[in-house]
Structures are given as structure tokens and as C-alpha cells.
N, C-alpha and C positions, 0 to 999 in steps of 0.2 A: 648827058650830065644833068643831075637833078636841079642844080642851081639855075641853069638857063630855062628849064621847064617851069620852075617855080616863078622865075622873073616874069615870064610871059603870062602865066596864070594870074599872078598878083597884079600885074599891070592892067590886064583886062578887067579884073575884079574892081580895082580902084577907078578905072575909067568909067565903068558902068555904074558903080554905087558911090563913088567918092570916099569920104572918110569912113562911113559905115563898112565899105568894102575892105578897108585896111583893118578895121576891127574884126570882121569876119575871118579874114586871112589869119590874124594872130590867134583868134579863138581856135581855129582848126590846127594851127601850129602847136598849141598847147596840148590838144588831144592827140595829135599825131606828131611826135617829136622829130621825126626825120625832116619835116618841113622846117627850113632854117629861118629863125627870126632875124639872123644877121643879114639876110637878104631882104626880107619883107619890111622890116622897120626902116632901114636907110632908104629903101625905095619909096616908102610913104613920106619920108622927109624930103626926098628929091621932088616927089609929086607936089608936095606943099610949096616947095620953092618955085615951082613953075606955074603956080596958080591953080593946080588941079583940086586943091582943098586948102583950108586954112591950117596953119601950123597948130593952133590950139585944138582944132577938131581932130587932127591927126593924133595928138597926144592923148586926148580924152578917149577917142574911140579905140585906139590900140590898147590902152590900159583896161578899158571895159572888156575888150575881147579877151585879154589875158585872164581876167577874173572869171569870165563866163567859162572859158576852157578849163581853168583850174577847178571850178566848181563841178564840172562834168566828171572829171577824174576823181575828185573827192567823193562824189556820189557813187561812182562805180566801186571804189575801194570800200566804202561803208556798206554798200548793198551786197557785194559778192564776197567780201572777205579776202584774205591774203592769197590763199591757194588758188581759188577760182579766178581771181584777177590776174595772177601770174600765168595761169594756163591760157586765159584769153589773150593776154599781151604776147605770149609766145607765138601766136598765130598771125599777129600783125606783121606785115612785111617791114623789114629794116629795124624792128624793135628787138633789142637783145635782152634776154632774161638777166644777164650779168649786170646790165645797166640798172635794172630794177633792184637787184640785190645790193649793189653799191649804194643806191639811193636809200634803201631801207636801213643799211648800216649807218649812213649819214644821219638819217632821221632818229635812229635809236640813240645815237651818241649826242645829238645836239637839240632834239626836240623842236621847240618854237623857233630857235635861231636857224634851224635847217630850212624851215619854210621861208623865212625872210631872205637869207643869203642864198638859198637854193634858187631863187628867182633870177639870180645873176650868174648862174652856172649853166652852160649849155647842157642839154639832155636832162640834167637834174631839175631844171626850172619847170619842166613839164611833169616828170615822174614823181616829184616830191609830194604832189597832191594825193597820190595813191596811198602811201603809208599813213598820211595824215587822216585820210578817210577811214582806213582800216582801224586805226587806233581811236577813231571818233574824237579827234581834236575839237574842242569847242568851236562851233561855226563862226561866232563873232571874232574870235582870236584868229582863226584861219583867214577870214576875209580881210581883216585889218592888215595882217602881215603880207598876204598875197597882193593886196592893192598897193601897199607902200613899196614892196620890193619890185613889183612889176612896173610901177610908175618910174622908179629910178632907172631900171634897165631900159625901158622903152624910150624914155626921154633922152638918154645918152645916145641911142642909135638913131632916133628920129632927127635929133639935132645934128648929128654927124652927117646924115644924108642931106639935110637942109642946107648946111653950110658948104659941103663938098660939091654940091651940084652934080655936074656930069661925071665927076670922079667918085660918086657914092659907092661904086662897087669895090673900091679899095678897102672898105670897112670889113668885108667878108674875109679878106686875106689876113688881116690882123686878128679877127675873131677865130679864124681857123687855127692859128698858132696858139692863141689863148686857150681854145678848147682842148687842144692836144695836151698842153701843160696841165690844165686843170683835171682832165680825165685821168691822166697818168698819175697825178698826185692823189686823186681819189682812189685809184686802184691800189696804190701803195698803202694808203691809209686804211683801206679795207683789209689788206693782208695783215697789217699790224694789229688792227682791231680783233680780227679772228684769232691771230696768234696769242694775243693777251687773254682772250676768253678761253681758249683751249688750255693754256697753261694754268689759268685760275681753276678751271674745272679739274684738271689733273691734280693740282695742289690740294684742292678741297677733297677729292676722292682719296688721296694719300693720307690726309689728316684724319678723315673718317675711318679709314682702315686701321690707322695707328690707335685711334681712340677705342675702336672696337676690340682690338687686340689687348689693349691695356685693361679694358673692362673684363674680358674673359680671364686674364691673368689674375685680376683682383678677386674674381669670383672663385677661382680655383685655389687661391692662397688661403691658409687657415687663419682664423681670427687671432689677433695678437694676444699672447698669454695663454692660449689654449692649443697645445700641441695636438696633432691629429691622434685620434684614438687608435690604439693598436689592438688588433684582434688577437685573442688568445689562441695559442696553438693547440692542436688536438692533444699534444703531449701534456701541456699544462693542465688541460681539463682533466686528464686521467689522474695527474698527481693530486688534484683536489679531491 
């Protein structure tokens, strides 16, 4: 089970490095979405509660790690472009191209809001940096939204682990349910979005065809007041 492996790995990292270890774990979680922040962040809070690091340091370092990880994906998206980034992501274990497509649709619909609120949605919180980089969102705007959204998400989960103590693992259960609901809603939203775009394109194509047909009809119709000239018959020419 990945969560138990991640728990051991994150615990060892925090034991060795303290708060910077928590920040490193979250930076890697942003770059590699299958690493669950809902395990790493409450564990950092629990570690702070046991004296392994200060609560303030846990909050600062995990937020810094989120920003660093987001910047890495932003840079990849900006440098490689959409197609090459998707091809690269498709080769990463446990990363689904459909998740990238959903995130792109979310970004296309909501722009800057997607970067901020996307930090609070599992999977999207990591992948949202890719379309932001591809579209070259202004870096100061990207950094501000990423820092604020990440700080809110990280603070909620670090504090949950801090106050729950030995029961910090219950957080992942709630987040798992939350993730399922959010991802399902995102999938439905994507289908609606694609359906609307397809219907609009079909409608535009139909309107263009009607306009083209009307233009052809107008060109073929004789000008008002000038009936079409009638050619004289050979018989008429003979009579002349």
C-alpha cells in the first residue's frame, strides 16, 4: 500500500532533516502527484506536536515546498509545451493523461481562479501548474496565487495532524472521500464543457453553411428590375 510506504519515507525524511524534510517531501509531492499530501501534511503536524519540529517551521517549510514543486512543473510546461509535456507525463507511473486533460479544461474555464482553488483539490493541486506554464501565466501572479492557495491547504492539514496527535491518520480517510467527490465532479464538468464546445462548433458550422448558401443564392438571383436576358432563337434571327 503506497500510504504506508509514504508514511515510512516521510517519517524518515522528517527525522533526518526536521522541517526542511517536510518541505522536501511536499515539493516532491507536487512534482509527483501520486504522493499524497493528505498523508505528508498531517504527519508533519503530528511531528510538530511531538516536538520533532516547531509548528511554525512546519507551516513555512511545507508551503515553501509546495511553491518550489509548483515552479518546477510550471517551468516544464513553459519549456516543453503542451504536447511534449503530456507525452512525458504519460510515461510517469500512476500519472493519468485524463487527469491532465481535466486540469487543462479547468484552467481553460477558470484561468487565475483555477491556480488558486486548484491548490485545494487533490491531483489538480499539482497538475494545475502545467497549463499555467504552457500558457505562460505571468510568473508574479502564478507565485502569489500558488503561495496563498498552498498556505491555506497546508495549514489546514498540518493543524489537523497537530491537534489530532496519534489519530492524525484519520485525516487521510476524510480526504479520500473528498477526493472521490471532487474528481467525479471534475469529470462531469469536463464532459459538460466538452459537450458545450462541440455543440457550439456544430452550431457555428451550420450557421456558416447557411450563410454560404444564402450568398450563393443571392449571387445567382438577377438584380431587381432587370429580368434575365433571353437569348434569341435561331428562328427569330432568320425572321430578322
